[in-house]
C-alpha positions, 0 to 999 in steps of 0.5 A: 696595343694601348700602351703604344704611344707615336709623339712628335712636334707640331714642327716634324716633317710629316713626310718623313715619318715612317712607323709602320704599325705591322712592323712595330707591332713586331718590335714590341713583341721584340722587345717584351721577347728580351724581356722573357730572355733577362728573367733568368738572370734579373732573378739571379741578381735580385735573388727572388723569383721575379717577372719583368716585361714591356710595361709601354712602348713609344716613338718620341721626337728629342724635344718631347722626351727632354720634356718629359725626363724633366717633368717625370725622371728630374732625380734618375740614375743612368748608363749610356751604350752605344750600338755600331754595325748594320745600325749605329745610335745610341741606347741611355738606360736610367732608373728613378733613384727610388727604383735604383735604391729597391735594386740595390737593396735587393742586388747586394742584400742589405738596406742602403744606410742613405736613401735617395738622391745621397749618391750612390758609390761604386759598387752599387754602380757596378751592380746596377751597371751589371743589370743594365747590361743584362738588359741591353744585351736580351734584347740585342738577342731577342732582335738579331735573332728575329732580324739576322741583322749584324749589330754590336752594343758596347757596355754600360757607362754612367752618365751624370747628365742625361738631357745633356748627353741625348742633346749632345748624342742627337747634335753629333750624329744625324738621329732619326725624327723618333727616338724609341722609348721602351718602360720595362716593369718588374711589378713585384717591386713596382720598379720601372727600368726605362730604356731609349735608343736614339737611332741614327738617320735610317736605322729604324727604316733598317730594322722595319724594313727586314721586319716587312720581309719577313712578315711577308715571307711568312704570310706567303708561307701560309698561302701555300701551305693554305693552297 
């Protein structure tokens, strides 16, 4: 997959890396299916027929992700969710303010009086939060349907400082070595939605283990059918 990246700091402990490619590919497909599950609701919100798909999937260490946010996403509007159950962690979703403005204007059916970075009002924040809710729940359903993992996610809440929130979460939780960054793209609007999963320790391994079991079961069924 050309739109997959795995990046870690030079001081990372390589022995702790657990990223089997076949399971990453399955996770990629799950995220793509999650986007597909959200299309109907997205079209209702935006009032137009649009497509949305996974543009890229990256596994990043926290320092690299922070650098990337400061470099490419300085003006953004962010939301936070928490997930718990068999897997635990945090989800951060954010939009560049230009992209947020386009989505707001489509959903509310009018042009904003002030363009970014002018402050968004409560109604505008509310409609973006609901869009985040749709996308997050679609990913939740896609992963649950595939793995039967028992987990729940909280409703999204706005955050004012994404970098500070990420650092705070990383301090209070024993996080995995990698954070997972999904970028979703709505091509017709040229809008990108950033979706960051900050998993607690061993959460990624639990997901990959479930996916590995499914892969072995599938391969065994194929072998039995052939024989």
